[in-house]
C-alpha positions as CSV (number, residue, x, y, z in Angstrom):
1,M,9.1,-41.0,-20.1
2,P,10.5,-37.5,-20.5
3,C,14.0,-36.3,-19.8
4,A,14.9,-36.5,-16.1
5,D,16.6,-33.0,-16.2
6,C,14.1,-30.9,-18.1
7,G,10.9,-33.0,-18.4
8,N,10.7,-32.8,-22.3
9,P,10.2,-35.9,-24.5
10,L,13.3,-37.7,-25.8
11,I,13.9,-38.1,-29.5
12,V,15.2,-41.1,-31.4
13,C,18.7,-40.5,-32.6
14,N,19.1,-43.0,-35.5
15,E,22.8,-42.3,-35.9
16,Y,23.5,-43.6,-32.4
17,N,20.4,-45.9,-32.0
18,D,19.4,-44.3,-28.7
19,L,17.1,-41.7,-27.2
20,R,18.4,-38.2,-26.3
21,C,16.9,-35.0,-25.1
22,P,16.8,-32.4,-27.9
23,Y,16.4,-29.5,-25.4
24,C,19.4,-30.5,-23.3
25,L,21.4,-30.9,-26.6
26,D,20.3,-27.3,-27.5
27,L,19.0,-28.4,-31.0
28,D,17.3,-25.8,-33.2
29,I,13.7,-26.6,-32.4
30,E,11.0,-24.6,-34.2
31,D,8.7,-22.4,-32.0
32,P,5.4,-24.3,-31.1
33,E,3.2,-21.4,-32.1
34,I,4.7,-21.2,-35.6
35,I,4.1,-25.0,-35.9
36,H,0.5,-24.6,-34.8
37,E,-0.2,-21.9,-37.4
38,K,1.3,-24.0,-40.2
39,I,-0.6,-27.1,-39.1
40,E,-3.9,-25.2,-39.3
41,R,-2.9,-23.9,-42.7
42,D,-2.3,-27.5,-43.9
43,R,-5.6,-28.8,-42.5
44,D,-7.4,-26.2,-44.6
45,R,-5.7,-27.6,-47.7
46,L,-7.0,-31.1,-46.7
47,K,-10.6,-30.3,-46.2
48,D,-13.1,-32.9,-47.4
49,E,-14.3,-30.8,-50.3
50,N,-10.8,-30.4,-51.6
51,L,-10.2,-34.1,-51.5
52,V,-13.4,-34.8,-53.3
53,Q,-12.3,-32.4,-56.1
54,L,-9.4,-34.7,-56.9
55,I,-11.7,-37.6,-57.9
56,Q,-14.8,-35.8,-59.3
57,E,-14.0,-37.0,-62.9
58,Y,-15.1,-40.5,-61.9
59,S,-18.6,-41.9,-61.6
60,K,-19.9,-41.6,-58.0
61,D,-21.5,-45.1,-58.2
62,H,-18.3,-46.6,-59.4
63,L,-16.2,-44.8,-56.8
64,L,-18.3,-46.0,-53.9
65,L,-18.5,-49.6,-55.2
66,Y,-14.8,-49.6,-55.9
67,L,-13.9,-48.4,-52.4
68,I,-16.3,-50.9,-50.7
69,E,-14.7,-53.7,-52.8
70,R,-11.2,-52.6,-51.7
71,L,-12.4,-52.9,-48.1
72,N,-13.5,-56.4,-48.9
73,I,-10.1,-57.2,-50.5
74,T,-8.2,-55.7,-47.6
75,A,-10.2,-57.8,-45.1
76,T,-9.0,-61.0,-46.7
77,G,-5.5,-60.3,-45.4
78,L,-6.7,-61.0,-41.8
79,Y,-8.0,-64.4,-42.8
80,E,-5.1,-65.4,-45.0
81,N,-2.1,-64.3,-42.9
82,R,-3.4,-62.7,-39.7
83,R,-2.3,-59.3,-40.9
84,I,-4.2,-56.4,-42.4
85,D,-3.3,-53.2,-44.2
86,H,-3.6,-50.7,-41.4
87,S,-4.0,-47.6,-43.7
88,L,-6.6,-49.1,-46.0
89,F,-8.7,-50.5,-43.2
90,S,-8.6,-47.2,-41.5
91,Y,-9.1,-44.6,-44.2
92,L,-11.0,-46.2,-47.1
93,N,-14.2,-45.7,-45.1
94,Y,-13.3,-42.1,-44.5
95,L,-13.3,-41.6,-48.3
96,I,-16.7,-43.3,-48.6
97,K,-18.2,-41.0,-46.0
98,I,-17.0,-37.8,-47.7
99,I,-18.2,-39.0,-51.2
100,L,-21.7,-40.2,-50.1
101,P,-23.3,-36.8,-49.3
102,V,-22.1,-35.2,-52.6
103,D,-24.7,-35.0,-55.4
104,S,-24.1,-37.4,-58.3
105,D,-24.3,-34.6,-60.8
106,E,-21.0,-33.2,-59.4
107,F,-19.2,-36.3,-60.5
108,G,-18.2,-37.4,-64.0
109,D,-18.5,-40.8,-65.7
110,E,-14.9,-42.1,-65.7
111,Y,-14.0,-45.5,-64.2
112,L,-11.0,-46.4,-62.0
113,D,-8.6,-49.2,-62.7
114,R,-10.0,-52.3,-61.0
115,D,-6.8,-54.3,-60.7
116,H,-7.3,-56.7,-57.9
117,D,-3.7,-56.7,-56.7
118,S,-3.1,-53.0,-56.5
119,L,-4.9,-49.8,-55.6
120,D,-5.8,-47.2,-58.2
121,Q,-3.2,-44.4,-58.1
122,D,-5.8,-41.6,-57.5
123,I,-7.3,-43.5,-54.6
124,E,-3.8,-44.4,-53.2
125,L,-3.0,-40.7,-53.3
126,L,-6.1,-39.9,-51.2
127,V,-5.4,-42.7,-48.7
128,Q,-1.8,-41.5,-48.3
129,S,-3.1,-38.0,-47.7
130,Q,-4.9,-39.3,-44.7
131,A,-2.6,-42.1,-43.5
132,E,0.6,-40.1,-44.0
133,V,-0.1,-36.3,-44.3
134,V,-2.9,-35.9,-41.8
135,N,-1.4,-38.5,-39.5
136,A,1.9,-36.6,-39.6
137,L,0.2,-33.3,-38.7
138,N,-1.6,-35.1,-35.8
139,Q,1.7,-36.6,-34.6
140,I,3.5,-33.3,-34.6
141,E,0.7,-31.8,-32.5
142,E,0.8,-34.8,-30.1
143,D,4.6,-34.6,-29.5
144,F,5.1,-37.8,-31.4
145,R,7.4,-35.9,-33.8
146,L,9.5,-32.9,-33.2
147,C,10.3,-30.2,-35.9
148,L,14.0,-29.2,-36.1
149,N,15.0,-26.4,-38.4
150,Y,17.3,-27.3,-41.3
151,P,20.6,-25.2,-41.5
152,V,19.3,-24.1,-45.0
153,P,15.5,-23.9,-45.4
154,P,14.2,-26.3,-48.1
155,V,12.7,-24.9,-51.3
156,N,9.7,-27.4,-51.1
157,D,7.4,-26.2,-48.4
158,D,4.1,-27.8,-49.5
159,F,3.3,-29.1,-46.0
160,V,4.8,-28.4,-42.6
161,F,6.6,-31.7,-42.4
162,S,8.5,-30.9,-45.6
163,E,9.9,-27.7,-44.1
164,Y,11.6,-29.4,-41.1
165,D,13.9,-32.2,-40.1
166,L,11.2,-34.4,-38.4
167,R,12.5,-36.5,-35.5
168,D,10.5,-39.3,-33.9
169,T,10.0,-39.0,-30.1
170,E,9.8,-41.8,-27.6
171,Y,6.0,-41.6,-28.0
172,R,6.0,-42.5,-31.7
173,Q,8.6,-45.3,-31.1
174,C,6.2,-46.6,-28.5
175,Y,3.2,-46.5,-30.9
176,F,5.1,-48.5,-33.5
177,R,6.5,-51.0,-31.0
178,N,2.9,-51.8,-30.0
179,L,1.7,-51.8,-33.6
180,R,4.3,-54.4,-34.5
181,S,3.5,-56.5,-31.5
182,L,-0.2,-56.7,-32.2
183,M,-0.2,-56.7,-36.0
184,G,3.3,-57.7,-37.2
185,G,3.8,-54.6,-39.3
186,K,6.4,-54.7,-42.1
187,E,7.6,-57.9,-43.8
188,E,10.9,-57.8,-41.9
189,Y,9.0,-58.4,-38.7
190,V,6.6,-61.1,-39.8
191,E,8.8,-64.1,-38.8
192,Y,9.2,-62.7,-35.2
193,F,5.5,-61.9,-35.0
194,D,4.6,-65.4,-36.0
195,E,7.0,-67.0,-33.6
196,A,5.7,-64.8,-30.7
197,S,2.1,-65.7,-31.7
198,T,2.9,-69.4,-31.8
199,E,5.2,-69.7,-28.8
200,L,4.0,-67.0,-26.4
201,R,0.3,-66.4,-27.2
202,N,-0.7,-70.0,-27.8
203,F,-3.4,-70.1,-25.1
204,D,-5.6,-73.0,-24.2
205,W,-9.2,-72.5,-23.1
206,P,-11.8,-74.7,-21.5
207,G,-14.9,-76.0,-23.1
208,F,-18.0,-73.8,-22.8
209,S,-21.7,-74.5,-22.3
210,E,-24.3,-73.0,-24.6
211,D,-25.0,-70.0,-22.4
212,E,-21.3,-69.1,-22.4
213,S,-21.0,-68.9,-26.2
214,L,-20.2,-65.2,-26.1
215,R,-17.2,-66.0,-24.0
216,E,-16.2,-68.8,-26.4
217,F,-16.3,-66.3,-29.3
218,A,-14.0,-63.9,-27.4
219,E,-11.6,-66.7,-26.4
220,T,-11.2,-68.1,-29.9
221,S,-11.1,-64.6,-31.6
222,Y,-9.0,-62.8,-29.0
223,E,-5.9,-62.5,-31.2
224,F,-8.1,-60.9,-33.9
225,I,-10.0,-58.6,-31.5
226,L,-6.9,-57.0,-30.0
227,P,-5.4,-55.6,-33.2
228,M,-8.8,-54.5,-34.3
229,L,-9.2,-52.6,-31.0
230,F,-5.8,-51.0,-31.5
231,I,-6.6,-49.8,-35.0
232,A,-10.0,-48.4,-34.0
233,S,-8.2,-46.4,-31.2
234,A,-5.5,-45.1,-33.5
235,D,-6.8,-41.6,-34.1
236,E,-9.9,-39.4,-34.3
237,I,-10.8,-40.1,-38.0
238,V,-10.6,-43.8,-37.5
239,G,-12.4,-43.6,-34.2
240,D,-15.3,-41.8,-35.8
241,T,-15.7,-44.7,-38.2
242,Y,-15.4,-47.6,-35.8
243,T,-16.9,-46.5,-32.5
244,T,-20.7,-46.5,-33.1
245,F,-22.5,-48.3,-30.2
246,P,-25.4,-50.4,-31.4
247,P,-28.5,-50.8,-29.2
248,D,-27.9,-52.7,-25.9
249,N,-29.6,-55.9,-27.1
250,V,-27.2,-56.4,-30.0
251,S,-24.6,-59.2,-29.5
252,V,-22.1,-60.7,-31.9
253,H,-24.3,-63.7,-32.4
254,K,-27.2,-61.6,-33.4
255,I,-24.9,-59.8,-35.9
256,D,-23.9,-63.3,-37.1
257,E,-27.5,-64.2,-37.6
258,L,-28.1,-61.1,-39.7
259,L,-25.1,-61.7,-41.9
260,E,-25.9,-65.4,-42.2
261,G,-29.4,-64.4,-43.4
262,L,-27.8,-62.3,-46.1
263,D,-25.4,-65.1,-47.0
264,Q,-28.3,-67.4,-47.6
265,R,-29.7,-65.1,-50.3
266,F,-26.5,-65.8,-52.3
267,V,-26.2,-69.6,-52.6
268,D,-25.7,-72.0,-55.5
269,D,-27.9,-75.0,-56.3
270,E,-26.2,-77.1,-53.7
271,G,-26.7,-74.5,-51.0
272,N,-23.1,-73.2,-50.8
273,V,-22.6,-69.5,-50.3
274,V,-21.1,-68.1,-53.5
275,L,-19.5,-65.0,-52.0
276,Q,-16.1,-66.7,-51.6
277,D,-14.0,-63.8,-53.0
278,S,-14.0,-60.1,-52.8
279,T,-17.2,-59.9,-55.0
280,L,-19.8,-57.6,-53.4
281,A,-23.3,-58.8,-52.7
282,V,-26.1,-56.3,-53.7
283,T,-29.6,-56.8,-52.6
284,A,-32.9,-54.8,-52.2
285,E,-33.5,-52.9,-49.0
286,E,-36.7,-54.9,-48.5
287,E,-34.8,-58.1,-48.4
288,L,-32.5,-56.8,-45.7
289,D,-35.5,-55.5,-43.7
290,E,-37.1,-59.0,-43.9
291,I,-34.0,-60.6,-42.4
292,G,-33.5,-57.8,-39.9
293,Q,-37.1,-58.1,-38.6
294,E,-36.6,-61.8,-38.0
295,V,-33.4,-61.3,-36.0
296,F,-34.3,-58.1,-34.2
297,P,-38.2,-58.2,-34.0
298,E,-38.3,-55.6,-31.2
299,N,-36.1,-52.8,-32.6
300,W,-34.9,-53.5,-36.1
301,G,-35.2,-49.9,-37.0
302,D,-32.7,-48.8,-34.3
303,V,-30.3,-51.7,-35.1
304,K,-30.5,-50.9,-38.8
305,Q,-29.6,-47.2,-38.1
306,S,-26.5,-48.4,-36.2
307,L,-25.2,-50.9,-38.8
308,V,-26.0,-49.5,-42.3
309,I,-24.1,-46.5,-43.7
310,S,-26.0,-44.2,-46.0
311,K,-25.8,-40.6,-47.2
312,N,-28.1,-39.6,-44.4
313,N,-26.6,-41.8,-41.8
314,L,-22.8,-41.5,-41.9
315,D,-22.2,-42.4,-38.3
316,A,-23.4,-46.0,-38.5
317,H,-20.9,-48.9,-38.0
318,P,-20.0,-49.8,-41.6
319,F,-21.2,-53.4,-41.9
320,L,-23.5,-52.6,-44.8
321,F,-23.9,-49.7,-47.2
322,K,-27.1,-48.2,-48.6
323,L,-26.5,-46.6,-52.0
324,D,-28.6,-45.0,-54.7
325,L,-27.3,-46.7,-57.9
326,E,-28.1,-46.2,-61.5
327,E,-29.8,-49.3,-63.0
328,V,-30.1,-49.9,-66.7
329,V,-33.8,-50.3,-67.6
330,R,-33.3,-50.7,-71.4
331,E,-30.5,-50.6,-73.9
332,V,-31.3,-48.4,-77.0
333,S,-29.4,-48.9,-80.2
334,G,-27.2,-46.0,-81.0
335,R,-28.2,-44.1,-77.9
336,P,-27.3,-44.0,-74.2
337,P,-29.2,-46.6,-72.2
338,I,-32.3,-45.7,-70.3
339,T,-31.6,-45.9,-66.6
340,R,-33.4,-45.3,-63.3
341,E,-32.1,-44.7,-59.8
342,V,-32.7,-47.6,-57.3
343,T,-31.8,-48.0,-53.7
344,R,-29.6,-51.1,-53.0
345,I,-27.9,-52.6,-49.9
346,V,-24.2,-53.4,-50.6
347,Y,-22.8,-56.3,-48.5
348,P,-19.0,-56.7,-48.4
349,R,-19.0,-60.1,-46.8
350,F,-15.3,-60.6,-45.7
351,Y,-15.1,-57.0,-44.4
352,A,-18.4,-57.4,-42.5
353,K,-17.1,-60.6,-40.9
354,I,-14.0,-59.1,-39.5
355,L,-16.0,-56.1,-38.2
356,R,-17.5,-58.6,-35.7
357,F,-14.0,-58.7,-34.0
358,Q,-13.7,-55.0,-34.1
359,I,-17.1,-54.2,-32.7
360,F,-17.1,-56.9,-30.0
361,P,-15.7,-54.6,-27.2
362,L,-18.5,-52.1,-27.9
363,L,-21.4,-54.6,-27.6
364,Q,-23.6,-54.6,-24.4
365,N,-25.0,-58.1,-25.2
366,G,-28.4,-57.6,-23.5
367,D,-28.6,-59.2,-20.1
368,K,-25.2,-61.0,-20.5
369,P,-21.8,-59.5,-19.7
370,S,-20.7,-56.8,-22.1
371,G,-17.9,-57.4,-24.7
372,N,-15.5,-55.2,-22.7
373,E,-16.2,-57.0,-19.5
374,I,-15.6,-60.4,-21.2
375,L,-12.3,-59.2,-22.7
376,N,-11.1,-57.8,-19.3
377,D,-11.8,-61.2,-17.7
378,I,-9.9,-63.0,-20.4
379,A,-6.9,-60.6,-20.2
380,V,-6.7,-61.3,-16.5
381,E,-6.9,-65.1,-16.9
382,R,-4.5,-65.1,-19.8
383,G,-1.9,-63.3,-17.7
384,E,-1.1,-66.5,-15.8
385,E,-0.9,-68.6,-19.0
386,F,1.3,-65.9,-20.6
387,E,3.7,-66.3,-17.7
388,K,3.9,-70.0,-18.3
389,N,4.4,-69.5,-22.0
390,V,7.3,-67.2,-21.3
391,Y,8.9,-69.8,-19.0
392,R,8.4,-72.6,-21.6
393,Y,9.8,-70.5,-24.5
394,L,12.9,-69.5,-22.6
395,S,13.4,-73.1,-21.5
396,S,13.1,-74.2,-25.1
397,Q,15.8,-71.7,-26.1
398,G,18.4,-73.2,-23.7
399,F,17.8,-71.1,-20.6
400,D,17.7,-72.6,-17.1
401,S,14.3,-71.3,-16.2
402,Y,12.1,-71.2,-13.1
403,Y,8.4,-70.3,-13.0
404,S,6.7,-68.6,-10.1
405,A,9.8,-68.6,-8.0
406,E,9.6,-67.5,-4.3
407,L,11.7,-67.1,-1.2
408,P,10.1,-69.0,1.6
409,G,9.1,-66.8,4.5
410,V,9.8,-63.6,2.5
411,E,6.6,-61.6,1.8
412,S,5.9,-60.5,-1.7
413,S,9.0,-62.2,-3.2
414,E,7.4,-64.1,-6.1
415,I,9.0,-63.6,-9.5
416,D,7.0,-64.7,-12.6
417,V,10.1,-66.1,-14.4
418,I,13.8,-66.4,-13.5
419,A,16.0,-67.3,-16.5
420,V,19.7,-68.0,-16.3
421,D,21.8,-67.0,-19.3
422,S,25.0,-69.0,-18.6
423,D,26.7,-67.9,-21.8
424,E,26.5,-64.2,-20.9
425,D,26.7,-64.7,-17.1
426,E,23.3,-63.0,-16.7
427,L,20.4,-63.7,-14.3
428,W,17.1,-62.4,-15.8
429,F,14.3,-61.6,-13.4
430,I,11.1,-61.3,-15.5
431,E,7.7,-59.8,-14.7
432,C,5.0,-60.8,-17.3
433,K,2.0,-58.7,-18.1
434,Y,-0.8,-59.4,-20.6
435,L,-2.8,-56.3,-21.3
436,Q,-5.5,-54.7,-23.4
437,P,-4.7,-51.7,-25.5
438,V,-5.9,-48.3,-24.2
439,I,-7.9,-46.0,-26.4
440,Q,-6.2,-43.3,-28.5
441,M,-2.8,-45.0,-28.8
442,N,-1.9,-42.5,-31.5
443,A,-2.2,-39.6,-29.1
444,L,-0.2,-38.3,-26.2
445,E,-3.1,-38.9,-23.8
446,G,-3.4,-42.6,-24.8
447,I,0.4,-43.2,-24.4
448,Q,0.3,-41.5,-21.0
449,N,-2.6,-43.7,-19.9
450,L,-0.6,-46.8,-21.1
451,N,2.4,-45.5,-19.1
452,E,0.2,-45.1,-16.0
453,K,-1.0,-48.7,-16.4
454,F,2.6,-50.0,-16.3
455,D,3.5,-47.6,-13.5
456,H,0.6,-49.0,-11.5
457,K,1.3,-52.7,-12.2
458,V,5.1,-52.7,-12.1
459,F,6.1,-49.8,-9.7
460,N,3.0,-49.7,-7.6
461,V,2.3,-46.0,-8.5
462,E,-1.3,-45.0,-7.9
463,A,-3.1,-43.7,-11.0
464,D,-6.4,-41.9,-11.4
465,A,-7.4,-44.2,-14.3
466,Y,-7.1,-47.4,-12.2
467,E,-9.2,-48.2,-9.2
468,G,-7.7,-49.6,-6.0
469,S,-4.3,-49.3,-4.5
470,P,-1.4,-51.4,-5.7
471,T,-0.6,-54.5,-3.7
472,G,2.8,-56.1,-2.9
473,L,6.2,-54.7,-3.5
474,P,7.3,-52.7,-6.6
475,F,9.1,-55.1,-8.9
476,P,12.6,-53.6,-8.3
477,E,12.2,-54.1,-4.6
478,K,11.2,-57.8,-5.2
479,V,14.4,-58.3,-7.2
480,Q,16.4,-56.6,-4.4
481,Q,15.2,-59.3,-2.0
482,W,16.6,-62.0,-4.3
483,N,19.9,-60.2,-4.7
484,E,20.3,-59.9,-1.0
485,S,19.7,-63.7,-0.5
486,D,22.6,-65.7,0.9
487,V,24.2,-68.4,-1.0
488,E,22.6,-71.8,-0.2
489,D,19.3,-70.1,0.9
490,R,16.4,-72.1,-0.4
491,F,13.8,-71.0,-2.9
492,T,10.8,-72.7,-4.5
493,W,9.4,-72.7,-8.0
494,I,6.5,-74.4,-9.8
495,D,6.7,-76.8,-12.7
496,P,3.8,-75.3,-14.8
497,D,3.2,-78.6,-16.6
498,G,3.0,-80.7,-13.4
499,E,1.9,-77.9,-11.1
500,S,4.2,-79.3,-8.5
501,S,6.3,-77.2,-6.1
502,I,10.1,-77.7,-6.3
503,S,12.6,-76.6,-3.7
504,E,16.1,-75.5,-4.7
505,R,19.2,-74.0,-3.1
506,Y,20.3,-70.5,-4.3
507,P,23.2,-71.4,-6.6
508,P,26.5,-69.7,-5.7
509,T,27.1,-68.8,-9.4
510,W,24.0,-66.6,-9.3
511,K,25.9,-64.1,-7.1
512,E,28.5,-63.8,-9.8
513,Y,26.1,-63.1,-12.6
514,E,24.8,-59.7,-13.7
515,A,21.1,-59.3,-12.6
516,R,18.8,-57.9,-15.2
517,M,15.2,-56.8,-14.5
518,M,12.7,-57.2,-17.4
519,V,9.0,-56.7,-18.0
520,V,7.7,-58.8,-21.0
521,S,4.2,-58.0,-22.2
522,N,2.1,-58.0,-25.4
523,L,2.3,-54.1,-25.0
524,C,5.0,-51.7,-23.9
525,P,5.1,-48.2,-22.4
526,S,6.9,-45.3,-23.9
527,Y,9.9,-45.8,-21.6
528,S,12.2,-48.7,-22.6
529,V,14.1,-48.5,-19.3
530,K,12.9,-47.2,-16.0
531,E,14.4,-47.6,-12.5
532,G,16.7,-50.3,-14.0
533,V,13.8,-52.3,-15.4
534,E,13.9,-53.1,-19.2
535,F,10.6,-53.2,-21.0
536,Y,10.0,-55.5,-24.0
537,T,7.1,-56.8,-26.0
538,D,6.9,-60.5,-26.3
539,M,7.8,-60.1,-30.0
540,E,10.9,-58.1,-29.0
541,L,11.9,-60.9,-26.6
542,V,11.9,-63.2,-29.6
543,Q,14.0,-60.7,-31.6
544,L,16.3,-60.3,-28.6
545,L,17.0,-64.0,-28.5
546,H,17.6,-64.1,-32.2
547,G,20.1,-61.2,-31.9
548,E,17.9,-59.0,-34.1
549,L,16.4,-56.5,-31.7
550,D,16.9,-52.9,-32.9
551,L,15.5,-50.7,-30.1
552,A,16.5,-47.1,-29.2
553,T,17.1,-46.8,-25.5
554,P,17.8,-43.7,-23.4
555,V,21.4,-42.4,-23.0
556,H,20.5,-41.5,-19.4
557,E,17.9,-42.9,-17.0
558,M,14.3,-41.8,-17.7
559,V,12.3,-40.4,-14.8
């Protein structure tokens, strides 16, 4: 949240590892109008046609097949280690879409380096131009980064961000905190991400009948669906690629049937699907139409339009790619081969499979609940299990912990988890929240919507984006009731494994301990502290207990 004195966003001060107000510090901040003019200048430099010029020496066919293959390679990361390269997943498709409409005659005949383990340098440069350069411009516009003037202007002023001392604001810190929580991020965070996934997001679910199979897919795939939802909401370019809504009758199982039909066209003599690596499948459009008509007999044409990218249909969800490719008809000794142009459907199997997770929230599922409705129900139900997981985890780490603790006869006094840290003489009052990401997490509006969600749920502040009035007491007032309890007053808590209620006396030592109020969630707002309440992701809770949490917090209380 902004500075309490002037209302401007705080910046991360790495030298002090805290958040401070650059305006109250009277730092040399560049005029916003000058920044806007320079951003528009830089956007002109990065127009689609300018990017295409950087790779026009290569064969168009080869470029497109190379990029689709890299999508397939990138997708394997989600299956192998539950992580995926955010930049490649986001922006390779953007390159495909700007190459497709350009005539083949405008390209050359060179080939890229097809090293499986690394990206070709020219393609890496283009991906970086989107993932870093364009993203940096967007973040400056969205108050995620602030431009401070250098004492001596730099000589290199190729782009606006090279002209200034860029400082992250609380909003950018928030974005990356959530990114790490949902996807792990850099290698240094992997062990904490894995521990949080195992200990705090290890949810049980009941068995399902046949007519509830959509719900079963969502339950078993939920930890894949959330990071996909986060990526797709990251910015406008990514959103344009991954937010096409198929016809209402399309469900994830119908998509599975379509992809399974394609798989069966690529089997060995024993009936095993041969597409077990990043190799692309290529088939005739007629074969796809045959499968599609069987799965979607009523409206295959509309479904096909929504799932197959082509030069005349760039807005489809990128499950499949329709390309015009040069096919060798005959080799002629001493002369170039005789070729013809053929239309083919390119199927990146691993990539298409993970898109099922990404598209699930957009599916209307015919006469069954929509994907978004199913996910909302799961988030609510997982909230209670998440509370129990936090309790179990803290207990396993040596804390005396109490789940669903209440003061008898005191209205709205329930605390999700109370944990006693005897080593530090601290009493932790913990509120647990398990939430879905909001859209546009890489924009100010998205972060503000996420803040409103936490304001609504923790501080009982009414928000336009959420229906109904908050119930119960704000979290700080709940904790105040506990702090005002008399020694030897009784309280109750529940053993989550036995579901039995246990009655205890308020220990005298608790009065001597320092009380800390915490919210632990799979997501976090932009404020790390508000009204004395500390906000942590569940992964940050793991880091905190390992003594490895590096989080900038405000010097002064945020509003």
